[in-house]
ZALUM-237097 format. One line per field, with one value per atom (N, C-alpha, C): residue number from 1; x, y, z; residue in one letter; atom name. Coordinates in Angstrom, 3 decimals. Example, Ala and Ser with C-alpha at 12.3 -4.5 7.8 and 13.67 -1.06 7.14 Angstrom:
% ZALUM-237097
n: (1;1;1;2;2;2)
east: (13.190;12.300;13.200;12.850;13.670;12.900)
north: (-5.690;-4.500;-3.300;-2.250;-1.060;0.030)
up: (7.800;7.800;7.800;7.080;7.140;7.870)
res: (A;A;A;S;S;S)
atom: (N;CA;C;N;CA;C)
END
This chain:
% ZALUM-237097
n: (1;1;1;2;2;2;3;3;3;4;4;4;5;5;5;6;6;6;7;7;7;8;8;8;9;9;9;10;10;10;11;11;11;12;12;12;13;13;13;14;14;14;15;15;15;16;16;16;17;17;17;18;18;18;19;19;19;20;20;20;21;21;21;22;22;22;23;23;23;24;24;24;25;25;25;26;26;26;27;27;27;28;28;28;29;29;29;30;30;30;31;31;31;32;32;32;33;33;33;34;34;34;35;35;35;36;36;36;37;37;37;38;38;38;39;39;39;40;40;40;41;41;41;42;42;42;43;43;43;44;44;44;45;45;45;46;46;46;47;47;47;48;48;48;49;49;49;50;50;50;51;51;51;52;52;52;53;53;53;54;54;54;55;55;55;56;56;56;57;57;57;58;58;58;59;59;59;60;60;60;61;61;61;62;62;62;63;63;63;64;64;64;65;65;65;66;66;66;67;67;67;68;68;68;69;69;69;70;70;70;71;71;71;72;72;72;73;73;73;74;74;74;75;75;75;76;76;76;77;77;77;78;78;78;79;79;79;80;80;80;81;81;81;82;82;82;83;83;83;84;84;84;85;85;85;86;86;86;87;87;87;88;88;88;89;89;89;90;90;90;91;91;91;92;92;92;93;93;93;94;94;94;95;95;95;96;96;96;97;97;97;98;98;98;99;99;99;100;100;100;101;101;101;102;102;102;103;103;103;104;104;104;105;105;105;106;106;106;107;107;107;108;108;108;109;109;109;110;110;110;111;111;111;112;112;112;113;113;113;114;114;114;115;115;115;116;116;116;117;117;117;118;118;118;119;119;119;120;120;120;121;121;121;122;122;122;123;123;123;124;124;124;125;125;125;126;126;126;127;127;127;128;128;128;129;129;129;130;130;130;131;131;131;132;132;132;133;133;133;134;134;134;135;135;135;136;136;136;137;137;137;138;138;138;139;139;139;140;140;140;141;141;141;142;142;142;143;143;143;144;144;144;145;145;145;146;146;146;147;147;147;148;148;148;149;149;149;150;150;150;151;151;151;152;152;152;153;153;153;154;154;154;155;155;155;156;156;156;157;157;157;158;158;158;159;159;159;160;160;160;161;161;161;162;162;162;163;163;163;164;164;164;165;165;165;166;166;166;167;167;167;168;168;168;169;169;169;170;170;170;171;171;171;172;172;172;173;173;173;174;174;174;175;175;175;176;176;176)
east: (22.139;23.515;23.131;23.626;23.299;23.971;23.708;24.028;25.310;26.282;27.454;28.376;28.258;28.680;30.082;31.039;32.192;32.439;32.335;32.799;34.108;34.768;36.046;35.591;35.911;35.603;36.935;36.997;38.105;37.858;38.266;38.142;39.383;40.002;41.223;40.953;40.053;39.898;39.817;40.855;40.763;39.510;39.028;37.793;36.173;36.332;35.268;35.737;37.238;37.348;36.937;36.833;36.518;34.975;34.382;32.800;32.763;33.017;32.884;33.012;34.383;34.272;33.447;33.007;32.105;30.404;30.421;29.124;28.838;30.341;30.352;30.206;30.701;30.678;28.997;28.600;27.366;26.081;26.540;25.671;26.093;27.079;27.938;27.843;28.631;28.668;30.081;30.191;31.562;31.992;31.067;31.559;32.060;32.240;32.643;34.005;35.075;36.778;36.749;37.187;37.453;38.946;39.609;40.562;41.132;41.881;42.099;43.207;42.661;43.615;42.612;43.363;42.711;42.709;41.919;41.822;42.356;43.367;44.071;44.098;45.026;44.954;46.769;47.396;48.521;48.839;50.169;50.967;50.801;51.155;51.267;52.033;51.286;52.478;51.778;52.834;52.403;51.715;50.606;50.459;49.544;49.278;48.375;46.952;46.011;44.301;44.125;43.729;43.443;41.993;41.512;40.299;39.740;38.555;37.728;37.044;36.960;36.709;36.573;36.936;37.079;35.765;34.860;33.186;33.186;32.928;32.457;31.719;31.752;30.732;30.775;32.151;32.082;32.552;32.702;33.362;33.901;33.994;34.554;36.285;37.065;38.133;38.941;40.132;40.847;42.216;43.007;44.006;45.274;46.013;47.171;46.809;45.563;45.309;44.076;43.664;42.105;41.413;40.208;39.098;38.747;38.266;37.657;36.141;35.803;34.272;34.535;35.434;35.576;35.424;34.921;35.033;36.033;36.461;37.702;38.685;39.817;41.257;41.056;41.700;41.824;41.733;41.552;41.465;42.572;42.983;43.725;44.642;45.753;46.340;46.811;46.329;46.558;47.396;48.594;49.205;48.530;48.388;47.545;48.232;48.094;48.342;47.189;47.945;46.848;47.111;46.262;46.646;45.444;45.814;44.729;43.983;42.915;42.058;42.858;43.359;44.363;45.322;46.159;47.154;46.945;45.904;45.202;44.960;44.441;44.136;45.500;46.224;47.399;48.623;48.778;50.307;50.069;48.607;48.387;47.515;47.152;46.195;44.747;44.167;42.677;41.685;40.651;39.731;39.048;39.300;38.513;36.986;36.771;35.381;34.154;33.282;32.287;31.178;31.490;30.357;31.404;31.405;32.212;31.403;31.563;31.096;32.185;32.400;33.333;32.710;32.991;32.249;33.646;34.380;35.763;35.719;35.038;34.973;36.156;36.711;37.285;38.279;38.663;39.556;39.086;37.644;36.945;37.431;37.901;38.422;40.033;40.711;42.065;41.611;40.873;40.431;39.895;38.776;38.561;39.633;40.255;41.322;42.526;43.045;43.233;42.929;41.903;41.085;40.598;41.644;41.594;41.752;42.463;42.514;41.317;40.914;39.428;38.098;38.431;36.819;36.291;37.056;36.334;35.458;35.828;34.990;34.080;33.754;32.787;31.727;30.467;29.144;28.356;28.737;28.106;29.195;29.016;29.835;28.906;28.945;28.429;29.432;29.362;30.267;29.504;29.904;29.202;29.861;29.487;30.100;29.416;30.256;29.461;28.749;27.439;26.538;26.566;27.101;27.505;28.875;29.884;31.139;30.938;30.442;30.325;31.453;32.454;34.005;34.085;33.919;34.214;33.248;31.991;31.005;31.361;31.839;31.958;33.147;34.357;35.450;35.134;34.374;34.086;33.211;32.487;31.506;32.490;33.241;34.468;35.263;35.702;36.661;35.766;34.416;33.565;32.802;32.566;32.317;33.424;34.497;35.276;35.725;35.262;35.751;34.229;33.257;31.919;31.167;30.800;29.754;28.873;27.610;26.614;25.889;25.627;25.220;23.504;23.041;22.116;20.917;21.827;20.607;21.583;20.844;21.548;20.490;20.892;19.997;19.419;18.551;17.976;17.937;19.194;19.211;19.442;18.886;18.948;19.582;20.025;20.617;22.116;22.529;23.670;24.544;26.117;27.129;28.059;28.370;29.057;29.399;28.136;28.088;28.556;28.265;28.419;27.152;26.733;25.726;25.857;25.907;26.287;25.218;25.666;24.742;25.244;24.883;25.070;24.670;25.897;25.687;26.061;24.918;25.381;25.758;26.845;26.977;26.881;26.314;25.997;27.096;27.768;28.189;27.436;27.889;26.812;26.953;26.050;26.043;27.128;27.708;28.893;28.509)
north: (-3.739;-4.551;-5.573;-6.570;-7.893;-7.395;-7.817;-7.486;-8.639;-8.076;-8.806;-8.945;-8.638;-8.525;-7.843;-8.033;-7.117;-6.623;-5.587;-4.970;-4.253;-5.018;-4.005;-3.421;-2.067;-1.405;-0.663;-0.749;-0.368;0.679;2.127;3.051;3.860;3.927;4.354;6.089;6.386;7.616;8.727;9.466;10.137;11.021;11.851;12.323;11.412;10.159;9.525;8.429;8.494;8.016;8.849;9.881;10.979;10.966;10.629;10.733;9.394;8.244;7.190;6.881;7.587;7.594;8.906;9.651;10.476;10.038;8.975;8.223;7.056;6.441;5.771;6.327;7.289;7.985;8.663;9.107;9.478;8.752;7.460;6.067;5.136;5.849;4.952;3.244;3.289;2.233;1.416;1.184;0.585;-0.760;-1.182;-2.779;-2.268;-1.260;-1.140;-0.258;-1.357;-0.597;-0.421;1.321;1.464;1.487;1.220;1.268;2.329;3.085;3.887;3.256;2.143;0.817;0.534;0.332;-0.387;-1.704;-2.589;-3.937;-4.063;-5.159;-5.111;-6.936;-7.076;-8.510;-8.854;-8.510;-8.843;-8.652;-8.425;-8.323;-6.844;-6.512;-4.966;-4.325;-3.119;-2.338;-0.829;0.071;1.294;1.563;2.304;2.500;3.924;4.207;5.563;5.168;5.951;5.982;6.897;6.990;7.755;8.293;9.514;9.929;10.517;10.369;10.932;12.239;12.478;13.561;13.743;14.969;15.047;15.189;15.148;15.278;13.683;14.412;13.343;12.258;11.197;10.174;9.486;10.229;10.275;8.607;8.043;6.721;6.725;5.698;5.547;6.012;5.662;5.853;4.492;4.379;3.137;3.168;1.961;1.721;1.847;2.533;2.810;3.084;3.788;4.014;4.717;5.100;5.518;4.429;4.623;3.367;3.238;2.123;1.689;2.079;2.495;3.243;4.773;5.344;6.741;6.943;8.472;9.039;10.075;10.555;11.737;11.235;11.935;11.816;12.066;11.359;11.739;13.216;13.666;14.984;15.093;13.777;13.783;12.479;12.341;10.911;10.929;10.062;10.086;8.695;8.829;7.763;7.012;5.674;4.856;3.421;2.818;1.243;0.391;-0.699;-1.969;-3.062;-3.864;-5.262;-6.305;-7.532;-8.462;-8.762;-9.446;-10.056;-11.144;-11.922;-13.227;-12.625;-11.491;-10.935;-10.573;-9.965;-8.979;-10.141;-11.478;-12.498;-13.300;-13.666;-14.711;-13.933;-12.859;-12.119;-10.885;-10.625;-9.506;-9.567;-10.830;-11.550;-10.708;-10.347;-10.102;-11.165;-11.084;-12.010;-12.395;-13.426;-13.999;-13.550;-12.955;-12.620;-13.872;-13.647;-14.715;-14.098;-12.854;-12.245;-11.019;-11.169;-9.963;-9.204;-7.883;-7.082;-6.657;-6.335;-5.902;-5.211;-3.983;-2.643;-1.960;-2.099;-0.894;-0.620;-0.602;0.098;-0.471;-1.779;-2.086;-3.278;-3.317;-4.405;-5.658;-5.826;-6.869;-8.410;-8.509;-9.965;-10.285;-9.182;-9.278;-9.562;-8.915;-8.906;-10.432;-10.989;-12.233;-13.207;-13.282;-14.366;-14.252;-13.001;-12.961;-13.358;-13.986;-13.977;-15.657;-16.552;-17.669;-18.574;-17.955;-18.600;-18.021;-17.396;-17.210;-17.619;-18.072;-18.520;-19.311;-20.393;-21.275;-20.716;-19.899;-19.487;-18.433;-17.999;-17.081;-17.905;-17.177;-17.786;-16.920;-15.996;-15.206;-14.044;-13.764;-12.432;-12.106;-10.525;-9.693;-9.135;-8.873;-8.229;-7.627;-6.418;-5.535;-5.605;-6.034;-5.859;-5.346;-5.154;-4.348;-5.545;-5.749;-6.710;-6.734;-5.760;-5.873;-6.521;-6.453;-7.083;-8.276;-9.072;-10.909;-11.632;-11.196;-11.805;-11.619;-10.548;-10.298;-11.064;-11.176;-11.834;-13.372;-13.634;-15.093;-15.483;-14.650;-14.903;-14.856;-13.770;-13.917;-15.419;-15.652;-16.678;-17.855;-18.122;-19.258;-19.387;-18.089;-18.026;-18.530;-18.140;-18.388;-19.519;-20.360;-21.847;-22.603;-22.110;-23.158;-23.315;-21.963;-21.738;-22.566;-22.860;-23.739;-23.009;-21.753;-21.068;-20.861;-20.719;-20.627;-19.393;-18.539;-17.698;-17.499;-16.531;-17.072;-15.678;-14.676;-13.413;-12.479;-11.847;-10.751;-9.717;-8.402;-7.223;-7.033;-6.300;-5.871;-4.511;-3.578;-2.250;-2.089;-1.131;-0.537;0.477;1.621;2.689;2.613;3.260;3.306;4.071;3.743;4.833;4.667;5.756;5.795;4.700;4.319;3.321;1.798;1.552;0.630;0.339;-1.190;-1.198;-2.204;-1.209;-2.060;-2.990;-4.050;-5.026;-5.750;-5.688;-6.815;-8.313;-8.886;-10.479;-11.215;-11.874;-12.720;-14.069;-14.079;-15.840;-16.482;-17.623;-18.370;-19.636;-19.883;-20.874;-22.498;-23.007;-24.255;-25.325;-26.096;-26.774;-27.997;-28.572;-29.495;-30.978)
up: (-21.324;-20.903;-20.032;-20.281;-19.031;-17.734;-16.989;-15.828;-15.494;-15.197;-14.954;-16.160;-17.221;-18.588;-18.403;-19.465;-19.221;-20.809;-20.785;-22.170;-22.477;-23.429;-23.883;-25.212;-25.338;-26.401;-26.916;-28.234;-28.941;-29.724;-29.677;-30.700;-30.754;-31.965;-32.027;-32.252;-32.931;-33.349;-31.975;-31.733;-30.408;-30.247;-31.228;-30.804;-30.644;-31.087;-31.063;-29.493;-29.314;-27.982;-26.762;-26.954;-26.139;-25.871;-26.947;-26.783;-26.124;-26.574;-26.096;-24.531;-23.780;-22.336;-21.835;-22.499;-21.817;-21.843;-22.737;-22.524;-21.719;-21.195;-20.334;-18.964;-18.824;-17.699;-17.359;-18.074;-18.351;-17.783;-18.458;-18.211;-17.160;-16.357;-14.991;-15.498;-16.845;-17.161;-16.819;-15.605;-15.198;-15.739;-16.340;-16.786;-18.542;-18.930;-20.389;-19.977;-20.570;-20.358;-21.742;-21.836;-23.232;-23.430;-24.856;-25.133;-26.409;-26.458;-27.520;-28.722;-28.962;-29.647;-30.888;-32.128;-33.218;-33.448;-33.306;-33.809;-34.659;-34.997;-36.242;-36.695;-37.459;-37.969;-37.472;-36.478;-36.052;-34.596;-34.473;-33.268;-32.991;-31.623;-31.417;-32.272;-33.009;-33.962;-33.874;-34.440;-34.936;-36.058;-36.244;-37.515;-37.470;-38.834;-39.145;-39.178;-38.549;-38.607;-39.464;-40.828;-41.922;-41.354;-40.944;-40.610;-41.678;-41.921;-43.086;-42.693;-41.108;-40.732;-39.427;-38.604;-37.249;-36.627;-37.078;-36.411;-35.285;-34.187;-33.310;-33.610;-33.549;-33.520;-35.212;-36.078;-37.462;-37.760;-38.783;-39.081;-40.578;-40.992;-42.370;-42.200;-41.398;-40.988;-41.280;-41.840;-41.703;-41.730;-41.048;-40.591;-41.821;-42.029;-42.952;-44.541;-44.692;-45.970;-45.929;-47.115;-46.869;-47.164;-46.422;-46.417;-47.566;-47.677;-48.897;-49.206;-47.891;-47.598;-47.739;-48.150;-48.193;-49.910;-50.066;-51.386;-51.399;-50.469;-50.453;-49.673;-49.746;-49.058;-47.670;-46.836;-45.053;-45.043;-43.916;-43.658;-42.697;-42.109;-40.891;-40.707;-40.436;-40.116;-38.904;-37.736;-36.592;-36.404;-35.648;-35.314;-34.245;-34.483;-33.606;-33.322;-32.334;-31.726;-32.477;-32.988;-33.550;-32.714;-32.754;-31.849;-32.082;-32.331;-32.569;-31.017;-31.585;-30.000;-29.518;-30.337;-30.047;-29.097;-29.549;-28.864;-27.778;-27.522;-26.234;-25.405;-25.848;-24.971;-24.352;-25.563;-25.101;-24.438;-24.985;-24.631;-23.617;-23.254;-22.722;-21.415;-21.553;-20.197;-20.042;-21.075;-21.364;-21.362;-20.742;-20.789;-22.345;-22.403;-23.951;-24.078;-25.252;-25.370;-25.372;-25.265;-25.631;-26.796;-26.781;-27.991;-28.626;-29.731;-30.683;-31.639;-31.834;-32.969;-33.318;-34.804;-35.497;-36.534;-36.416;-37.449;-37.638;-38.462;-38.605;-39.922;-41.100;-42.335;-42.867;-42.790;-44.194;-43.458;-42.245;-41.911;-40.964;-41.272;-40.837;-41.126;-42.036;-42.466;-41.855;-41.814;-41.181;-39.592;-39.252;-37.650;-37.277;-38.331;-38.089;-38.286;-39.175;-39.519;-38.322;-37.839;-36.671;-35.246;-35.027;-33.855;-33.854;-34.708;-34.450;-33.198;-32.185;-30.956;-30.095;-30.315;-29.337;-29.698;-30.823;-31.651;-30.986;-30.308;-29.492;-28.172;-27.990;-26.766;-27.073;-27.860;-28.861;-29.102;-28.426;-28.947;-30.182;-30.311;-31.511;-31.832;-33.176;-33.847;-34.904;-34.527;-35.561;-36.488;-37.295;-38.562;-39.522;-39.476;-40.749;-41.832;-43.068;-44.240;-45.314;-46.671;-47.556;-48.406;-48.177;-49.168;-50.619;-51.069;-52.593;-52.788;-51.916;-52.115;-51.672;-52.476;-52.488;-51.985;-52.560;-52.361;-50.797;-50.067;-48.787;-47.930;-48.353;-47.411;-47.560;-48.626;-49.058;-47.999;-48.181;-47.305;-45.750;-45.328;-43.803;-43.534;-44.594;-44.174;-44.234;-45.066;-45.022;-43.824;-43.094;-42.015;-40.998;-40.580;-39.584;-39.664;-40.915;-40.895;-40.562;-41.033;-40.463;-39.116;-38.308;-36.906;-36.236;-37.069;-36.377;-36.226;-37.016;-36.715;-37.963;-37.946;-39.125;-38.887;-40.140;-40.067;-39.905;-38.898;-38.227;-38.734;-39.120;-39.558;-40.133;-41.319;-42.046;-41.878;-41.236;-41.332;-43.031;-42.989;-44.172;-44.660;-44.187;-44.122;-45.745;-46.233;-47.574;-48.383;-46.809;-47.273;-47.388;-48.634;-49.044;-48.457;-48.360;-47.908;-48.979;-49.658;-50.652;-51.601;-51.968;-53.032;-52.198;-51.080;-50.118;-49.672;-49.326;-48.830;-47.409;-46.371;-45.147;-44.348;-44.121;-43.322;-42.548;-41.205;-39.982;-40.497;-40.489;-40.436;-39.055;-38.455;-36.999;-37.469;-36.696;-36.696;-35.577;-35.355;-33.871;-34.198;-32.907;-32.972;-33.213;-33.934;-34.246;-32.896;-32.584;-31.337;-31.608;-30.751;-31.014;-31.172)
res: (L;L;L;Q;Q;Q;P;P;P;G;G;G;C;C;C;R;R;R;I;I;I;L;L;L;A;A;A;F;F;F;E;E;E;P;P;P;A;A;A;A;A;A;H;H;H;N;N;N;Y;Y;Y;A;A;A;S;S;S;L;L;L;C;C;C;D;D;D;N;N;N;I;I;I;L;L;L;L;L;L;N;N;N;N;N;N;A;A;A;A;A;A;N;N;N;I;I;I;L;L;L;P;P;P;F;F;F;S;S;S;V;V;V;A;A;A;L;L;L;G;G;G;G;G;G;G;G;G;E;E;E;L;L;L;A;A;A;F;F;F;D;D;D;E;E;E;L;L;L;H;H;H;L;L;L;S;S;S;T;T;T;M;M;M;E;E;E;S;S;S;G;G;G;S;S;S;S;S;S;I;I;I;H;H;H;N;N;N;I;I;I;G;G;G;G;G;G;K;K;K;S;S;S;P;P;P;W;W;W;A;A;A;I;I;I;S;S;S;E;E;E;P;P;P;V;V;V;F;F;F;R;R;R;Q;Q;Q;P;P;P;C;C;C;I;I;I;T;T;T;V;V;V;S;S;S;I;I;I;D;D;D;E;E;E;M;M;M;V;V;V;S;S;S;R;R;R;H;H;H;G;G;G;F;F;F;P;P;P;A;A;A;P;P;P;T;T;T;L;L;L;L;L;L;K;K;K;I;I;I;D;D;D;V;V;V;D;D;D;G;G;G;L;L;L;E;E;E;L;L;L;D;D;D;I;I;I;L;L;L;R;R;R;A;A;A;S;S;S;A;A;A;G;G;G;V;V;V;M;M;M;A;A;A;G;G;G;I;I;I;E;E;E;S;S;S;I;I;I;L;L;L;V;V;V;E;E;E;L;L;L;D;D;D;A;A;A;H;H;H;D;D;D;T;T;T;E;E;E;E;E;E;V;V;V;S;S;S;A;A;A;A;A;A;T;T;T;D;D;D;V;V;V;L;L;L;E;E;E;R;R;R;A;A;A;G;G;G;F;F;F;A;A;A;L;L;L;S;S;S;E;E;E;T;T;T;S;S;S;T;T;T;R;R;R;S;S;S;K;K;K;M;M;M;I;I;I;N;N;N;A;A;A;K;K;K;L;L;L;P;P;P;R;R;R;N;N;N;Y;Y;Y;I;I;I;W;W;W;E;E;E;K;K;K;R;R;R;P;P;P;S;S;S)
atom: (N;CA;C;N;CA;C;N;CA;C;N;CA;C;N;CA;C;N;CA;C;N;CA;C;N;CA;C;N;CA;C;N;CA;C;N;CA;C;N;CA;C;N;CA;C;N;CA;C;N;CA;C;N;CA;C;N;CA;C;N;CA;C;N;CA;C;N;CA;C;N;CA;C;N;CA;C;N;CA;C;N;CA;C;N;CA;C;N;CA;C;N;CA;C;N;CA;C;N;CA;C;N;CA;C;N;CA;C;N;CA;C;N;CA;C;N;CA;C;N;CA;C;N;CA;C;N;CA;C;N;CA;C;N;CA;C;N;CA;C;N;CA;C;N;CA;C;N;CA;C;N;CA;C;N;CA;C;N;CA;C;N;CA;C;N;CA;C;N;CA;C;N;CA;C;N;CA;C;N;CA;C;N;CA;C;N;CA;C;N;CA;C;N;CA;C;N;CA;C;N;CA;C;N;CA;C;N;CA;C;N;CA;C;N;CA;C;N;CA;C;N;CA;C;N;CA;C;N;CA;C;N;CA;C;N;CA;C;N;CA;C;N;CA;C;N;CA;C;N;CA;C;N;CA;C;N;CA;C;N;CA;C;N;CA;C;N;CA;C;N;CA;C;N;CA;C;N;CA;C;N;CA;C;N;CA;C;N;CA;C;N;CA;C;N;CA;C;N;CA;C;N;CA;C;N;CA;C;N;CA;C;N;CA;C;N;CA;C;N;CA;C;N;CA;C;N;CA;C;N;CA;C;N;CA;C;N;CA;C;N;CA;C;N;CA;C;N;CA;C;N;CA;C;N;CA;C;N;CA;C;N;CA;C;N;CA;C;N;CA;C;N;CA;C;N;CA;C;N;CA;C;N;CA;C;N;CA;C;N;CA;C;N;CA;C;N;CA;C;N;CA;C;N;CA;C;N;CA;C;N;CA;C;N;CA;C;N;CA;C;N;CA;C;N;CA;C;N;CA;C;N;CA;C;N;CA;C;N;CA;C;N;CA;C;N;CA;C;N;CA;C;N;CA;C;N;CA;C;N;CA;C;N;CA;C;N;CA;C;N;CA;C;N;CA;C;N;CA;C;N;CA;C;N;CA;C;N;CA;C;N;CA;C;N;CA;C;N;CA;C;N;CA;C;N;CA;C;N;CA;C;N;CA;C;N;CA;C;N;CA;C;N;CA;C;N;CA;C;N;CA;C;N;CA;C;N;CA;C;N;CA;C;N;CA;C;N;CA;C;N;CA;C;N;CA;C;N;CA;C;N;CA;C;N;CA;C;N;CA;C;N;CA;C;N;CA;C;N;CA;C;N;CA;C;N;CA;C;N;CA;C;N;CA;C;N;CA;C;N;CA;C;N;CA;C;N;CA;C;N;CA;C;N;CA;C)
END
C-alpha cells in the first residue's frame, strides 16, 4: 500500500465483512476504513443481499436477486444498505476517490453510471467484467470513455466461473 493512502472498503456480506475487519487488524492497516455497506446505483436505500454461500471469503452474491454469476439459488438473504459513491461524497462528506476498484459480480454498470460526480478526480479504475458479455464490456467502455478514460490494460485470466470469464479491465484518465 502506498504510504499515506486512505482506503474505503465496502463489503456488505456479514461473514466477509468480519474477515475484512480481522485482516485489517492483523495487518495493522489503520488506513483502511471498512463499511458493511453495498455500493449501488442510487441514493441510500435498504435492500437484500442474496448470498450464494455463507463461507468466509466467498463471492457471487448479488443485491436484489440471484447473482447473474450464480448457478444455484441463494442460500440466504441478508438485509443490507446500498449507496452510490456519488452520494457518499456529496451528501455524506466522504473524500472523493482517486483510484477505484469495482468487483461486485453483477452491478458494475450501475455503480459506474452512478459515479459521474466523482469521475473527474479519479485517475484509474479497475472493473471486473465478464469478457464473454460483450454488451456489458462495451457499455462500461462507453461510460468510461465519455468520462475521459481510456482502456489501458485487460487481464488475460482464462479460468471460467459458472460459464463466465471474469477479467480485470483497467482504465486510465486521458491527459487533458
